[in-house]
C-alpha positions as CSV (number, residue, x, y, z in Angstrom):
1,M,-41.6,-40.2,-309.2
2,T,-44.7,-39.3,-307.2
3,L,-44.7,-36.3,-304.9
4,I,-46.7,-36.6,-301.7
5,T,-47.1,-33.5,-299.5
6,S,-50.4,-34.2,-297.7
7,R,-50.4,-35.7,-294.2
8,Q,-53.8,-37.1,-295.0
9,N,-52.4,-39.3,-297.8
10,P,-53.2,-43.0,-297.1
11,K,-49.6,-44.1,-297.2
12,I,-48.6,-41.4,-294.7
13,K,-51.4,-42.6,-292.5
14,Q,-50.3,-46.2,-292.9
15,I,-46.7,-45.3,-291.8
16,R,-48.1,-43.6,-288.7
17,A,-50.3,-46.6,-287.9
18,L,-47.3,-49.0,-288.1
19,A,-45.8,-47.4,-285.0
20,H,-48.3,-49.6,-283.1
21,K,-47.8,-53.3,-282.5
22,K,-51.5,-54.1,-283.3
23,Q,-51.2,-52.6,-286.8
24,R,-47.8,-54.2,-287.5
25,L,-49.3,-57.5,-286.6
26,Q,-52.5,-57.1,-288.7
27,Q,-50.7,-55.7,-291.7
28,G,-47.5,-57.8,-291.6
29,L,-45.5,-54.7,-292.3
30,F,-43.0,-52.5,-290.4
31,V,-41.0,-49.3,-291.0
32,V,-37.3,-49.1,-291.6
33,E,-35.8,-45.7,-291.0
34,G,-32.4,-44.3,-292.0
35,I,-29.8,-44.8,-294.7
36,R,-27.9,-47.7,-293.2
37,H,-31.0,-49.7,-292.2
38,V,-32.7,-49.2,-295.6
39,G,-29.5,-50.2,-297.2
40,E,-29.3,-53.4,-295.2
41,A,-32.9,-54.2,-296.2
42,V,-32.1,-53.7,-299.9
43,E,-28.9,-55.8,-299.7
44,A,-30.8,-58.6,-298.0
45,H,-33.5,-58.5,-300.8
46,A,-36.2,-57.8,-298.2
47,H,-39.6,-57.3,-299.6
48,I,-39.9,-53.5,-299.6
49,E,-43.5,-52.3,-300.2
50,Y,-42.5,-48.7,-300.9
51,L,-40.0,-46.0,-300.0
52,F,-40.3,-42.3,-299.0
53,Y,-37.5,-39.8,-299.1
54,A,-37.1,-36.0,-298.7
55,P,-34.6,-34.5,-301.1
56,D,-33.9,-31.6,-298.7
57,L,-32.6,-34.0,-296.1
58,L,-30.9,-36.5,-298.3
59,T,-27.3,-35.6,-299.1
60,S,-25.8,-39.1,-299.3
61,D,-24.8,-40.5,-302.7
62,F,-25.3,-44.0,-301.2
63,A,-28.9,-43.1,-300.4
64,H,-29.5,-41.7,-303.9
65,N,-28.1,-44.9,-305.4
66,L,-30.5,-46.9,-303.2
67,I,-33.4,-44.9,-304.6
68,T,-32.3,-45.5,-308.1
69,Q,-31.8,-49.2,-307.4
70,L,-35.3,-49.6,-306.0
71,E,-36.8,-47.7,-308.9
72,L,-35.1,-50.1,-311.3
73,T,-36.7,-53.0,-309.5
74,N,-40.2,-51.4,-309.7
75,V,-40.4,-50.6,-306.0
76,P,-42.7,-47.6,-305.6
77,V,-40.7,-44.6,-304.5
78,F,-42.4,-41.4,-303.2
79,Q,-40.8,-38.0,-302.8
80,T,-42.0,-35.9,-299.8
81,T,-41.1,-32.9,-297.7
82,A,-38.6,-32.7,-294.9
83,E,-41.5,-31.7,-292.6
84,I,-43.4,-34.9,-293.3
85,I,-40.3,-37.1,-292.9
86,S,-39.5,-35.4,-289.6
87,A,-43.1,-36.0,-288.4
88,L,-42.9,-39.7,-289.3
89,A,-39.5,-40.3,-288.0
90,E,-39.0,-42.0,-284.6
91,K,-35.7,-40.2,-283.9
92,D,-34.5,-36.6,-284.0
93,H,-32.5,-35.4,-287.0
94,P,-33.9,-37.9,-289.5
95,Q,-31.7,-38.9,-292.5
96,G,-34.5,-38.3,-295.0
97,I,-35.3,-41.9,-296.0
98,L,-37.7,-44.6,-294.8
99,A,-39.2,-47.8,-296.2
100,V,-42.2,-49.9,-295.4
101,V,-41.1,-53.5,-295.4
102,R,-42.9,-56.9,-295.3
103,Q,-42.2,-58.8,-292.1
104,N,-40.3,-62.1,-292.5
105,L,-40.4,-64.5,-289.6
106,T,-38.9,-68.0,-289.8
107,P,-41.2,-71.0,-288.8
108,L,-39.6,-72.9,-285.9
109,E,-39.9,-76.2,-287.8
110,R,-37.4,-74.9,-290.4
111,L,-34.7,-74.8,-287.8
112,S,-32.6,-77.9,-286.9
113,P,-29.0,-78.6,-285.8
114,D,-28.1,-78.6,-289.5
115,N,-28.8,-74.9,-290.0
116,F,-29.1,-73.7,-286.4
117,S,-26.1,-75.1,-284.4
118,W,-26.5,-72.5,-281.6
119,G,-28.6,-69.4,-280.9
120,V,-30.6,-67.5,-278.4
121,A,-34.1,-68.1,-277.0
122,I,-35.7,-65.2,-275.1
123,T,-38.9,-65.4,-273.1
124,S,-41.5,-62.6,-273.0
125,P,-39.1,-59.7,-273.6
126,Q,-40.4,-56.4,-272.4
127,D,-37.8,-53.9,-273.8
128,P,-37.6,-53.6,-277.6
129,G,-34.1,-52.0,-277.3
130,N,-32.8,-55.1,-275.6
131,L,-34.5,-57.4,-278.1
132,G,-32.8,-55.6,-281.1
133,T,-29.4,-55.4,-279.3
134,I,-29.5,-59.1,-278.5
135,L,-30.1,-59.9,-282.1
136,R,-27.2,-57.6,-283.2
137,T,-24.9,-59.2,-280.5
138,L,-25.7,-62.8,-281.4
139,D,-24.9,-62.0,-285.0
140,A,-21.6,-60.5,-283.9
141,A,-20.7,-63.5,-281.8
142,G,-21.4,-65.9,-284.6
143,A,-24.7,-67.4,-283.4
144,D,-27.3,-68.6,-285.8
145,G,-30.5,-66.8,-284.9
146,L,-33.1,-65.7,-282.3
147,I,-36.2,-67.5,-281.0
148,V,-38.7,-65.3,-279.2
149,I,-41.0,-67.2,-276.9
150,E,-44.4,-65.5,-276.3
151,P,-43.1,-62.0,-277.1
152,A,-44.5,-59.0,-275.1
153,V,-42.8,-56.7,-277.6
154,D,-42.0,-57.5,-281.2
155,I,-38.7,-57.4,-283.2
156,F,-40.4,-55.0,-285.6
157,H,-40.9,-52.3,-283.0
158,P,-39.0,-49.2,-284.3
159,T,-36.6,-49.2,-281.4
160,A,-35.8,-52.9,-281.9
161,V,-35.3,-52.4,-285.6
162,R,-32.8,-49.6,-285.0
163,A,-31.0,-51.5,-282.2
164,S,-30.6,-54.5,-284.5
165,M,-28.5,-52.4,-286.8
166,G,-29.6,-54.4,-289.9
167,T,-29.1,-57.8,-288.4
168,L,-32.8,-58.3,-288.5
169,F,-32.4,-58.9,-292.3
170,A,-29.4,-61.3,-291.8
171,K,-30.5,-63.8,-289.1
172,P,-33.6,-65.9,-288.7
173,V,-36.1,-64.7,-286.1
174,V,-38.8,-67.1,-284.8
175,Y,-41.9,-66.4,-282.8
176,T,-43.2,-69.4,-280.9
177,S,-45.0,-70.7,-277.8
178,L,-43.3,-72.4,-274.9
179,D,-45.0,-75.7,-275.6
180,A,-43.9,-75.6,-279.3
181,F,-40.4,-74.7,-278.3
182,A,-40.3,-77.6,-275.8
183,A,-41.4,-80.1,-278.4
184,W,-38.9,-78.8,-280.9
185,Q,-36.1,-79.0,-278.3
186,R,-37.0,-82.6,-277.5
187,T,-37.0,-83.6,-281.2
188,H,-33.6,-82.1,-281.9
189,Q,-32.0,-82.6,-278.5
190,Y,-30.7,-79.1,-278.0
191,Q,-28.6,-78.3,-274.8
192,I,-30.5,-75.5,-273.2
193,Y,-28.3,-73.1,-271.1
194,G,-30.6,-71.1,-268.8
195,T,-29.6,-67.9,-267.0
196,S,-30.4,-67.0,-263.4
197,A,-28.9,-65.1,-260.5
198,K,-29.4,-68.3,-258.6
199,G,-28.0,-70.6,-261.2
200,A,-26.1,-73.6,-260.0
201,L,-23.0,-73.0,-262.1
202,D,-20.8,-70.0,-262.7
203,Y,-21.0,-69.6,-266.5
204,T,-17.2,-70.3,-266.8
205,Q,-17.6,-73.7,-265.2
206,E,-20.0,-75.3,-267.7
207,K,-18.8,-77.7,-270.4
208,Y,-20.8,-76.5,-273.4
209,Q,-22.1,-78.8,-276.1
210,R,-23.8,-78.4,-279.5
211,P,-26.5,-78.0,-280.6
212,A,-27.0,-75.2,-278.0
213,I,-29.5,-72.6,-277.0
214,L,-28.8,-69.7,-274.6
215,M,-32.1,-69.2,-272.9
216,L,-32.8,-65.7,-271.4
217,G,-35.8,-64.8,-269.2
218,S,-37.7,-61.5,-269.3
219,E,-36.2,-58.4,-267.9
220,R,-38.6,-58.3,-264.9
221,Q,-39.1,-61.9,-263.9
222,G,-36.3,-63.9,-265.4
223,L,-37.1,-67.5,-266.3
224,S,-40.2,-69.1,-264.7
225,A,-40.1,-72.5,-263.0
226,E,-41.7,-74.0,-266.1
227,Q,-39.1,-72.4,-268.4
228,S,-36.2,-73.3,-266.2
229,A,-37.4,-77.0,-266.2
230,L,-36.5,-77.1,-269.9
231,C,-32.9,-76.1,-269.3
232,T,-30.0,-78.6,-269.3
233,S,-28.0,-76.2,-266.9
234,M,-28.7,-73.0,-265.1
235,L,-25.9,-70.5,-265.3
236,R,-25.1,-67.4,-263.2
237,L,-22.9,-64.4,-263.9
238,P,-20.9,-63.5,-260.7
239,M,-21.6,-60.1,-259.3
240,H,-18.4,-58.7,-257.6
241,G,-19.6,-55.2,-256.9
242,R,-22.7,-53.6,-255.4
243,A,-24.9,-54.3,-258.4
244,T,-27.0,-57.5,-258.2
245,S,-27.7,-57.9,-261.9
246,L,-26.8,-56.7,-265.4
247,N,-28.9,-55.3,-268.1
248,L,-30.3,-58.2,-270.1
249,S,-28.6,-57.4,-273.4
250,V,-25.2,-56.8,-271.5
251,A,-25.5,-60.2,-269.8
252,A,-26.4,-61.8,-273.1
253,G,-23.3,-60.3,-274.7
254,V,-21.0,-61.7,-272.0
255,L,-22.6,-65.2,-272.3
256,L,-22.7,-65.2,-276.1
257,Y,-19.0,-64.5,-276.5
258,H,-18.2,-67.0,-273.9
259,L,-20.2,-69.7,-275.7
260,A,-18.6,-68.7,-279.0
261,A,-15.2,-69.3,-277.5
262,N,-16.1,-72.6,-275.7
263,L,-18.5,-74.5,-277.8
264,P,-16.8,-77.5,-279.6
265,P,-16.2,-77.1,-283.3
266,I,-19.0,-78.3,-285.7
267,E,-18.2,-81.9,-286.7
C-alpha cells in the first residue's frame, strides 16, 4: 500500500486533469467517485487503472472490501489524506474513494437488432447531467443502450458519470456521426421516433414497431431538419399547462416508459 500526500504527485495531477474533456479524450480515462459508483465499476469488471482512498473518510465495510478485492487483482491502490480527496472530489462531503477508469465505448457496427432491439439516440447533448440521467432512465425502462451523435459533452464528464448511477458500466454507449448513424439505420431498418414540440403525432397515438430508436434533439435546438429527415415519425408531448416544454431527461423518461409498454414483444 503506497501513501501519497503530495498534491504534486503525478497521479494527483492526472486526476485533476481528467476533469477536462480534452484530457479525458486524449488519455482515454475518466474518474469515478464514490462508493456505489466504484462498486458498480468493479462489479462490471471495468478496467480500473488505479484507486485512491482516504482512511479518515472511509467508514464503509463495503468500500474496504472493494479495496481488498482490487488489491487481490493487482490493481494499484493508493492511500491518501482526507484533504487531498476533498480537493479532488467534484461534490461536497466526499465518501473517501475514487478510481481512474479506462473508457469503454461500443463501436456502432457492433449493434444490430439482434443485440439492440431498442434504445436512444441523442444529438449534440449540451448538459452532462441530462446525458447521464437519460442513460440511467433507459436502463430502468429496459432499453438496450445509448447512441450519442456528435456529442458536445461526453458521457465521461463527472456530472454525467454520477447521474448515470452506475449504468454507464451496464449499457453500451456509442459515439458516432450523423452520417454513420444514417447508414447504420438504413442497413438495419430501425424505426426512428423523433421528438418535437411540432411533432405530427401525440406520442400516445403512434403504433410502435421494433427495432426502434427514440431520437432526441439537443436541449437548445432540438432536432435539425437533417436529423428529423431520418425519423419514421415525429412525436410530441402534449403541454396542458403554461409550460411549453419539459426538461430533456424528463421528456425522455415519459417516452421511454411509454415505448417499453407499447413496443411489440421480441419474436
